[in-house]
C-alpha positions as CSV (number, residue, x, y, z in Angstrom):
1,X,40.2,67.2,3.6
2,X,37.2,66.4,5.7
3,X,34.1,68.4,5.2
4,X,34.1,69.6,8.8
5,X,37.7,70.9,8.7
6,X,36.8,72.8,5.5
7,X,33.9,74.5,7.2
8,X,36.1,75.4,10.2
9,X,38.7,77.0,8.0
10,X,35.9,78.9,6.1
11,X,34.4,80.1,9.4
12,X,37.8,81.2,10.7
13,X,38.4,83.1,7.5
14,X,34.9,84.7,7.7
15,X,35.4,85.8,11.3
16,X,38.9,87.3,10.7
17,X,37.8,89.3,7.6
18,X,34.6,90.6,9.3
19,X,36.6,91.7,12.4
20,X,38.8,94.1,10.4
21,X,38.0,97.7,11.3
22,X,37.3,100.2,8.5
23,X,40.0,103.0,8.2
24,X,39.2,106.0,10.3
25,X,41.5,108.4,8.5
26,X,38.7,109.9,6.4
27,X,36.7,112.3,8.5
28,X,33.0,112.9,7.7
29,X,33.0,110.1,5.1
30,X,29.6,108.5,4.5
31,X,29.5,105.6,2.0
32,X,26.8,105.6,-0.6
33,X,26.0,106.6,-4.1
34,X,27.0,110.1,-5.1
35,X,24.2,112.4,-6.0
36,X,26.3,115.2,-7.6
37,X,29.6,114.7,-9.3
38,X,31.8,117.5,-8.0
39,X,35.0,116.6,-9.9
40,X,33.6,117.9,-13.2
41,X,31.3,120.9,-13.8
42,X,29.2,122.0,-16.7
43,X,31.6,124.9,-17.4
44,X,33.8,124.7,-20.5
45,X,37.0,123.0,-19.5
46,X,39.8,122.4,-22.0
47,X,42.3,119.7,-21.1
48,X,45.2,122.1,-21.4
49,X,45.7,123.1,-17.8
50,X,48.6,122.3,-15.4
51,X,47.0,119.1,-14.1
52,X,45.3,118.0,-17.4
53,X,46.4,115.6,-20.1
54,X,46.0,117.1,-23.6
55,X,44.1,114.5,-25.7
56,X,45.8,115.1,-29.1
57,X,42.6,114.9,-31.1
58,X,42.2,116.1,-34.7
59,X,39.7,119.0,-34.8
60,X,38.4,117.6,-38.1
61,X,37.4,114.4,-36.3
62,X,35.7,116.4,-33.6
63,X,33.7,118.4,-36.3
64,X,32.7,115.1,-37.9
65,X,31.4,113.7,-34.6
66,X,29.3,116.9,-34.2
67,X,27.9,116.6,-37.7
68,X,27.1,112.9,-37.3
69,X,25.3,113.4,-34.0
70,X,23.3,116.3,-35.5
71,X,22.3,114.3,-38.5
72,X,21.4,111.3,-36.3
73,X,19.2,113.6,-34.2
74,X,17.3,114.9,-37.2
75,X,16.1,111.5,-38.2
76,X,12.8,112.1,-36.4
77,X,10.4,114.9,-36.9
78,X,10.9,116.6,-33.5
79,X,14.4,115.5,-32.9
80,X,16.0,112.4,-31.3
81,X,16.7,112.6,-27.5
82,X,19.7,111.2,-25.7
83,X,18.6,110.1,-22.2
84,X,20.6,109.3,-19.1
85,X,18.5,108.1,-16.1
86,X,20.2,108.4,-12.7
87,X,19.5,104.7,-12.0
88,X,21.2,103.6,-15.2
89,X,24.2,105.9,-14.9
90,X,25.1,105.3,-11.3
91,X,28.2,106.9,-9.8
92,X,28.4,109.6,-12.5
93,X,28.5,107.2,-15.4
94,X,30.0,108.0,-18.8
95,X,28.6,106.6,-22.0
96,X,30.1,106.8,-25.5
97,X,28.2,108.9,-28.0
98,X,30.4,108.4,-31.1
99,X,34.0,107.9,-32.1
100,X,35.8,108.9,-35.2
101,X,39.5,108.7,-36.0
102,X,41.5,110.3,-33.2
103,X,38.5,111.5,-31.1
104,X,35.7,110.1,-29.1
105,X,32.7,111.9,-27.6
106,X,31.3,110.8,-24.3
107,X,28.3,111.9,-22.2
108,X,28.7,112.0,-18.4
109,X,25.8,112.2,-15.9
110,X,26.9,114.8,-13.3
111,X,23.7,115.2,-11.3
112,X,22.2,112.0,-10.0
113,X,19.1,113.7,-8.4
114,X,17.0,113.6,-11.6
115,X,16.9,111.9,-15.0
116,X,18.3,113.9,-17.9
117,X,17.4,113.9,-21.6
118,X,18.8,116.3,-24.2
119,X,18.4,116.5,-28.0
120,X,21.3,115.1,-30.1
121,X,21.3,118.5,-31.9
122,X,22.1,120.2,-28.6
123,X,24.9,117.8,-28.0
124,X,26.3,118.6,-31.5
125,X,26.0,122.3,-30.7
126,X,27.9,121.7,-27.5
127,X,30.7,120.2,-29.5
128,X,30.9,122.6,-32.4
129,X,28.9,125.7,-31.5
130,X,26.2,125.0,-34.1
131,X,25.1,128.0,-36.1
132,X,26.9,130.4,-33.7
133,X,30.6,130.1,-34.5
134,X,31.4,132.5,-31.6
135,X,29.7,130.4,-29.0
136,X,31.7,128.5,-26.5
137,X,32.1,124.9,-27.7
138,X,34.4,121.9,-27.3
139,X,35.8,122.6,-30.7
140,X,37.5,125.7,-29.2
141,X,39.7,123.4,-27.2
142,X,41.3,122.4,-30.4
143,X,43.5,119.3,-30.1
144,X,43.4,119.3,-26.3
145,X,39.9,118.0,-26.0
146,X,37.7,118.9,-23.0
147,X,34.4,118.8,-21.3
148,X,31.3,121.1,-21.4
149,X,27.8,120.9,-20.1
150,X,25.2,120.2,-22.8
151,X,24.2,123.6,-24.2
152,X,20.4,123.7,-24.8
153,X,19.5,126.0,-27.7
154,X,15.8,126.1,-26.9
155,X,14.3,124.7,-23.7
156,X,10.9,125.1,-25.4
157,X,11.8,122.8,-28.3
158,X,8.9,120.4,-29.2
159,X,10.9,117.4,-28.0
160,X,11.2,118.9,-24.5
161,X,7.4,119.7,-24.4
162,X,6.0,116.3,-25.2
163,X,3.7,114.7,-22.7
164,X,6.0,111.7,-22.5
165,X,9.0,113.9,-21.7
166,X,7.1,115.8,-19.0
167,X,5.5,112.8,-17.5
168,X,8.9,111.1,-17.2
169,X,10.2,114.1,-15.2
170,X,13.2,114.5,-17.5
171,X,15.3,117.7,-17.4
172,X,17.5,119.0,-20.3
173,X,20.4,119.4,-17.8
174,X,22.8,117.3,-15.8
175,X,24.9,115.9,-18.7
176,X,28.4,117.0,-19.7
177,X,29.9,116.2,-23.1
178,X,33.5,115.2,-23.2
179,X,35.9,115.0,-26.2
180,X,38.8,112.6,-25.5
181,X,41.4,110.6,-27.4
182,X,40.3,107.6,-29.3
183,X,43.9,106.5,-30.0
184,X,45.2,103.1,-28.9
185,X,47.8,103.3,-26.2
């Protein structure tokens, strides 16, 4: 094939693909990066509803994950922080926190208008309720798994008051914790 005929074919392909109109069936659609993820909220949601898929996780595995994250967070004097910057977790990104046996814990950034940073101990409390066994927690979802906004025990905790934290503009908000199946399909 001659070089000129290859260029002509490429140009024809380029013109036909750029001439295709975008679908107009979606009214008021504006493309771009989402700033708030409306499909999941910080409210406790167990995956046991009509449109949910129960995750079939062992509560013992969920408890272990909470204990592990709590211990990991206590390895520094004021507590270790889990940080999700909006630029790093684009389009409501989900990051794995820890997995054990049948269960995996994920963090999902649900507000892209600011950077979030929460203590691992607060994530652990979100999973198992911490010292308050009566508190809402993901462990109450039992084998179904679920999602829940990070529950901050003390917004005045030393880790949230450091100059570095304040200068970075972090907020202890905007992250949900999810417990899902870690089983192979």
